N, CA, C and O atoms as a GROMACS GRO file, in nm:
protein
  240
    1MET      N    1  13.448   6.355  14.035
    1MET     CA    2  13.318   6.359  13.970
    1MET      C    3  13.238   6.472  14.031
    1MET      O    4  13.247   6.499  14.151
    2THR      N    5  13.162   6.537  13.949
    2THR     CA    6  13.077   6.647  13.994
    2THR      C    7  12.961   6.664  13.897
    2THR      O    8  12.948   6.587  13.802
    3ASP      N    9  12.878   6.762  13.921
    3ASP     CA   10  12.770   6.790  13.827
    3ASP      C   11  12.783   6.933  13.777
    3ASP      O   12  12.877   7.004  13.811
    4HIS      N   13  12.688   6.974  13.696
    4HIS     CA   14  12.695   7.104  13.630
    4HIS      C   15  12.694   7.222  13.727
    4HIS      O   16  12.738   7.331  13.690
    5ASN      N   17  12.646   7.206  13.849
    5ASN     CA   18  12.641   7.316  13.945
    5ASN      C   19  12.778   7.353  14.002
    5ASN      O   20  12.795   7.463  14.054
    6PHE      N   21  12.875   7.264  13.993
    6PHE     CA   22  13.007   7.287  14.051
    6PHE      C   23  13.069   7.418  14.003
    6PHE      O   24  13.114   7.498  14.084
    7PHE      N   25  13.072   7.439  13.874
    7PHE     CA   26  13.139   7.557  13.820
    7PHE      C   27  13.062   7.686  13.848
    7PHE      O   28  13.124   7.790  13.870
    8SER      N   29  12.931   7.681  13.846
    8SER     CA   30  12.855   7.803  13.878
    8SER      C   31  12.861   7.833  14.028
    8SER      O   32  12.864   7.950  14.066
    9PHE      N   33  12.864   7.731  14.111
    9PHE     CA   34  12.871   7.751  14.256
    9PHE      C   35  13.005   7.810  14.298
    9PHE      O   36  13.009   7.906  14.376
   10PHE      N   37  13.114   7.754  14.246
   10PHE     CA   38  13.247   7.801  14.284
   10PHE      C   39  13.300   7.912  14.194
   10PHE      O   40  13.399   7.977  14.228
   11GLY      N   41  13.237   7.936  14.082
   11GLY     CA   42  13.276   8.046  13.995
   11GLY      C   43  13.404   8.025  13.916
   11GLY      O   44  13.466   8.122  13.875
   12PHE      N   45  13.444   7.899  13.895
   12PHE     CA   46  13.563   7.873  13.814
   12PHE      C   47  13.529   7.895  13.667
   12PHE      O   48  13.435   7.836  13.615
   13PRO      N   49  13.606   7.979  13.600
   13PRO     CA   50  13.579   7.999  13.456
   13PRO      C   51  13.646   7.889  13.374
   13PRO      O   52  13.747   7.832  13.416
   14LEU      N   53  13.589   7.860  13.259
   14LEU     CA   54  13.654   7.768  13.166
   14LEU      C   55  13.739   7.850  13.071
   14LEU      O   56  13.696   7.955  13.024
   15LYS      N   57  13.859   7.804  13.043
   15LYS     CA   58  13.945   7.873  12.947
   15LYS      C   59  13.899   7.842  12.805
   15LYS      O   60  13.904   7.929  12.718
   16GLU      N   61  13.854   7.721  12.782
   16GLU     CA   62  13.805   7.675  12.652
   16GLU      C   63  13.676   7.598  12.674
   16GLU      O   64  13.649   7.551  12.784
   17GLY      N   65  13.597   7.587  12.570
   17GLY     CA   66  13.476   7.506  12.577
   17GLY      C   67  13.356   7.583  12.627
   17GLY      O   68  13.362   7.704  12.649
   18ASP      N   69  13.247   7.512  12.645
   18ASP     CA   70  13.119   7.571  12.682
   18ASP      C   71  13.066   7.501  12.806
   18ASP      O   72  13.039   7.381  12.804
   19ILE      N   73  13.052   7.574  12.914
   19ILE     CA   74  13.004   7.517  13.040
   19ILE      C   75  12.864   7.457  13.026
   19ILE      O   76  12.829   7.364  13.098
   20GLU      N   77  12.785   7.509  12.933
   20GLU     CA   78  12.648   7.459  12.913
   20GLU      C   79  12.648   7.318  12.855
   20GLU      O   80  12.554   7.242  12.879
   21THR      N   81  12.751   7.282  12.778
   21THR     CA   82  12.755   7.149  12.717
   21THR      C   83  12.862   7.059  12.777
   21THR      O   84  12.872   6.942  12.740
   22ALA      N   85  12.942   7.110  12.869
   22ALA     CA   86  13.052   7.033  12.926
   22ALA      C   87  13.005   6.907  12.997
   22ALA      O   88  13.078   6.807  12.999
   23PHE      N   89  12.887   6.909  13.053
   23PHE     CA   90  12.834   6.793  13.125
   23PHE      C   91  12.719   6.728  13.049
   23PHE      O   92  12.636   6.660  13.109
   24SER      N   93  12.713   6.748  12.919
   24SER     CA   94  12.599   6.697  12.842
   24SER      C   95  12.605   6.546  12.818
   24SER      O   96  12.502   6.486  12.785
   25GLY      N   97  12.720   6.485  12.832
   25GLY     CA   98  12.733   6.341  12.810
   25GLY      C   99  12.798   6.272  12.929
   25GLY      O  100  12.863   6.337  13.011
   26THR      N  101  12.780   6.143  12.937
   26THR     CA  102  12.837   6.069  13.050
   26THR      C  103  12.987   6.048  13.037
   26THR      O  104  13.054   6.017  13.136
   27ASN      N  105  13.042   6.066  12.919
   27ASN     CA  106  13.184   6.045  12.898
   27ASN      C  107  13.260   6.176  12.878
   27ASN      O  108  13.371   6.175  12.823
   28ASN      N  109  13.205   6.285  12.921
   28ASN     CA  110  13.272   6.414  12.909
   28ASN      C  111  13.362   6.436  13.029
   28ASN      O  112  13.336   6.386  13.138
   29ALA      N  113  13.468   6.512  13.008
   29ALA     CA  114  13.559   6.544  13.117
   29ALA      C  115  13.607   6.687  13.103
   29ALA      O  116  13.618   6.740  12.992
   30ILE      N  117  13.636   6.748  13.215
   30ILE     CA  118  13.698   6.880  13.218
   30ILE      C  119  13.833   6.861  13.283
   30ILE      O  120  13.842   6.804  13.392
   31ILE      N  121  13.939   6.907  13.217
   31ILE     CA  122  14.074   6.891  13.271
   31ILE      C  123  14.136   7.028  13.296
   31ILE      O  124  14.093   7.128  13.238
   32THR      N  125  14.236   7.031  13.380
   32THR     CA  126  14.305   7.156  13.409
   32THR      C  127  14.392   7.195  13.290
   32THR      O  128  14.422   7.114  13.202
   33GLU      N  129  14.430   7.321  13.288
   33GLU     CA  130  14.518   7.369  13.182
   33GLU      C  131  14.651   7.295  13.184
   33GLU      O  132  14.707   7.264  13.078
   34SER      N  133  14.704   7.267  13.304
   34SER     CA  134  14.832   7.195  13.312
   34SER      C  135  14.818   7.053  13.259
   34SER      O  136  14.911   7.002  13.196
   35ALA      N  137  14.707   6.987  13.284
   35ALA     CA  138  14.685   6.853  13.230
   35ALA      C  139  14.672   6.858  13.078
   35ALA      O  140  14.723   6.770  13.009
   36ALA      N  141  14.606   6.960  13.027
   36ALA     CA  142  14.594   6.975  12.881
   36ALA      C  143  14.731   6.992  12.817
   36ALA      O  144  14.758   6.932  12.713
   37ARG      N  145  14.817   7.072  12.878
   37ARG     CA  146  14.953   7.091  12.825
   37ARG      C  147  15.034   6.961  12.833
   37ARG      O  148  15.112   6.931  12.743
   38LYS      N  149  15.015   6.886  12.941
   38LYS     CA  150  15.091   6.761  12.961
   38LYS      C  151  15.050   6.654  12.860
   38LYS      O  152  15.136   6.593  12.796
   39TYR      N  153  14.921   6.632  12.845
   39TYR     CA  154  14.873   6.523  12.761
   39TYR      C  155  14.853   6.561  12.615
   39TYR      O  156  14.856   6.474  12.528
   40PHE      N  157  14.834   6.688  12.587
   40PHE     CA  158  14.810   6.736  12.450
   40PHE      C  159  14.897   6.858  12.422
   40PHE      O  160  14.844   6.966  12.396
   41PRO      N  161  15.030   6.844  12.428
   41PRO     CA  162  15.118   6.961  12.422
   41PRO      C  163  15.106   7.045  12.295
   41PRO      O  164  15.122   7.167  12.302
   42ASP      N  165  15.079   6.985  12.183
   42ASP     CA  166  15.072   7.060  12.057
   42ASP      C  167  14.936   7.046  11.990
   42ASP      O  168  14.924   7.062  11.869
   43GLU      N  169  14.833   7.017  12.070
   43GLU     CA  170  14.699   6.994  12.015
   43GLU      C  171  14.594   7.067  12.097
   43GLU      O  172  14.617   7.104  12.212
   44ASP      N  173  14.479   7.088  12.036
   44ASP     CA  174  14.363   7.139  12.106
   44ASP      C  175  14.306   7.021  12.187
   44ASP      O  176  14.270   6.920  12.126
   45PRO      N  177  14.296   7.030  12.319
   45PRO     CA  178  14.248   6.916  12.398
   45PRO      C  179  14.098   6.888  12.382
   45PRO      O  180  14.053   6.778  12.416
   46ILE      N  181  14.023   6.983  12.332
   46ILE     CA  182  13.878   6.963  12.318
   46ILE      C  183  13.852   6.855  12.213
   46ILE      O  184  13.900   6.863  12.100
   47GLY      N  185  13.774   6.755  12.253
   47GLY     CA  186  13.738   6.646  12.164
   47GLY      C  187  13.835   6.529  12.167
   47GLY      O  188  13.811   6.428  12.100
   48GLN      N  189  13.944   6.540  12.242
   48GLN     CA  190  14.041   6.432  12.251
   48GLN      C  191  13.989   6.322  12.344
   48GLN      O  192  13.896   6.344  12.421
   49ILE      N  193  14.050   6.206  12.335
   49ILE     CA  194  14.011   6.091  12.416
   49ILE      C  195  14.120   6.058  12.516
   49ILE      O  196  14.238   6.048  12.480
   50VAL      N  197  14.081   6.043  12.642
   50VAL     CA  198  14.172   5.999  12.747
   50VAL      C  199  14.117   5.868  12.802
   50VAL      O  200  13.999   5.860  12.837
   51THR      N  201  14.202   5.766  12.808
   51THR     CA  202  14.160   5.637  12.860
   51THR      C  203  14.239   5.607  12.986
   51THR      O  204  14.361   5.620  12.987
   52GLU      N  205  14.170   5.567  13.093
   52GLU     CA  206  14.237   5.533  13.217
   52GLU      C  207  14.254   5.381  13.224
   52GLU      O  208  14.158   5.305  13.210
   53VAL      N  209  14.379   5.338  13.245
   53VAL     CA  210  14.410   5.196  13.256
   53VAL      C  211  14.493   5.178  13.382
   53VAL      O  212  14.604   5.230  13.393
   54GLN      N  213  14.440   5.104  13.477
   54GLN     CA  214  14.510   5.078  13.604
   54GLN      C  215  14.567   5.204  13.664
   54GLN      O  216  14.685   5.208  13.700
   55SER      N  217  14.485   5.307  13.676
   55SER     CA  218  14.521   5.435  13.736
   55SER      C  219  14.628   5.514  13.661
   55SER      O  220  14.684   5.609  13.715
   56GLU      N  221  14.657   5.476  13.537
   56GLU     CA  222  14.746   5.554  13.453
   56GLU      C  223  14.666   5.603  13.333
   56GLU      O  224  14.593   5.527  13.270
   57SER      N  225  14.680   5.730  13.302
   57SER     CA  226  14.610   5.785  13.187
   57SER      C  227  14.690   5.758  13.061
   57SER      O  228  14.808   5.791  13.053
   58LEU      N  229  14.626   5.698  12.964
   58LEU     CA  230  14.687   5.670  12.834
   58LEU      C  231  14.604   5.738  12.727
   58LEU      O  232  14.482   5.745  12.738
   59LEU      N  233  14.668   5.786  12.625
   59LEU     CA  234  14.597   5.851  12.516
   59LEU      C  235  14.584   5.756  12.398
   59LEU      O  236  14.674   5.676  12.372
   60ARG      N  237  14.472   5.765  12.328
   60ARG     CA  238  14.456   5.688  12.206
   60ARG      C  239  14.456   5.784  12.090
   60ARG      O  240  14.444   5.741  11.975
   0.00000   0.00000   0.00000
């Protein structure tokens, strides 16, 4: 968990999406490129839903 200052402080660029709106909601998440490829191999990960169940990520 972090807040909007994390990316500006450390200077990590986003490959996709908008840093200004990335933290606009309480249910927003930023994932790594490798996680996006793993969980959404043939899809755009933006707008997808990830649900955590007993420490395992499941997709709906």
